[in-house]
N, C-alpha and C positions, 0 to 999 in steps of 0.2 A: 353474526349479529341476530338473524331472523331466528336461527335454532335455538338461541338464547334468550329472544325477546328483548334484546338491548337496542337503544337508540344510539346516536353518534356520541354523545356526551357519556352515556354511560360506559359504552364500549372503550371510547378513548381513555377513560379512568381505570377501566379492568386492565388495560395492556400497558397504560403508563406513559400516555402520548398527549399532546394539547387536542382539544376537539376540531380545530380548524384542520389538522392534518386528516383526521379522518373525513371531515366534511370535503376537504380538497380532492381525497381518494374516490369519494362517491357521489359527490357532488358535480355541477356543470363543467368544472374543469377537468376530471377525470384524470389526475395525475396517477402515475403509477406508484405504488407504496415503495418507500426506500427499504434497504436491507435491513435496518435499524427496526422499521415497523414490523416487518416481517418477523425478525428474531425476537421481539418482545411479544408478538402475537403468540408464537411458538411456544416460547417459555411459559406464557399463561396458559395455554392451551395447547398440552405436548400431545392429546389424542387424535388431533386434526392431521389428516396425512398432507405432508408437504407437497407432494405431487398433486394432490387435487388443488391446494391453495395456490400454487405457482402454475400450474397448467391445467388446471380443470380437468386433469384425468384420474381415473380410479375412483375408491370410495371417498366420500367426506372424511370419515375417520379411519384411523389404522386399522380396528378390527371389526369395523362395521357399526360400533355402538359408541354415542357420546360419552358414557361414564366409564368406560373401560380402561385401565392402566395401559401405559405405552409399553409394549413390548420387554416388560419386566423391569424398567427403568423407573426410579422414582422421578416426582414431578420435576425436581431442580437436583440433577445429579452432580452438577458443578463441574462435571467429567470433561476436561479439555479436548478439543477436537483433535489435535496431535500429540496426545501423551502417549508414551511409552506404555506398551502392553505386550502381551504374550504374540500378538500377531504382527504388531510394530515396534518389535524388540530395537532398543537403541544399541548400537556397538561404543564401546568406548572411545575416548580419544586416540588411544593406542593403535586402534583397528584402522588399517589404511588401504585394503585391498580395493575400494571403490573411488580412491581419491587420485586425482591426476598427478599431484606431487607427491613422490616418494622420496623418502629420505634415503639417502646412500651412506654406507659405512665408511667408504673411502672415497674422497674426491679424486677422480681419475685425471683430472685435467688441472692438477695444481703445478702451479709454476716451477720449474727447476732451478733457475737463477732469478736475480733481481733484475726489474726493469727499472732502467734509469731515464728519466724524461729531462730534457733541457730545453728551457724556455729562451727564446732570443728576443731581446727587445731591441727593434728598429726606430731610430730617430727619424721622424719626418719633419721636412721643413716647416717653419711656422706658418700658419694660414693667415690669412688677412681678409678682413670684411671688405665685401666689395660693394654691397647693398643692403638695405635695411627697409621692409615694407610693413606699414601698418594699416591693417583694415578697420574700417568703422562700420557700426551698426545701420548706417543709412547707404552702404554698398559703395562707399568711396574710400580710397587708400591714397597715402602718401607714401613717397620712395624719398630715403635718404642714402646718399652717397658719400662716403668719407672723402675729404679734400687729400690730394697727393702731396 
């Protein structure tokens, strides 16, 4: 902000956040900026060194000057972080060498015969109610016993 000569309101407008967010970061509350604020800042000012911004280490700008383009990338490349490229080439769905589950051509443990299950139902003698308790919200209860 000092380097560009901006106040809190102008800076907030530049990076697309509300002024109170910037005031909370630099004011008496001293809150840490969220990742969203940092990413918005970096999108607007890509030449600022992220290591300097996050940890205060290194030069303020990537190559020492505020107006230099950032390492050959356009300001808004739109390039996703985990995109497939020559270095991070994706493997097709057929590639399974690093997967834990491996499809097998023949299932070795297939059952040779059929399995027969039999369910046996046993009748129990009828049950009888011996007591019913009803609890009330005033911590009392009543007990009912059927007559024989």
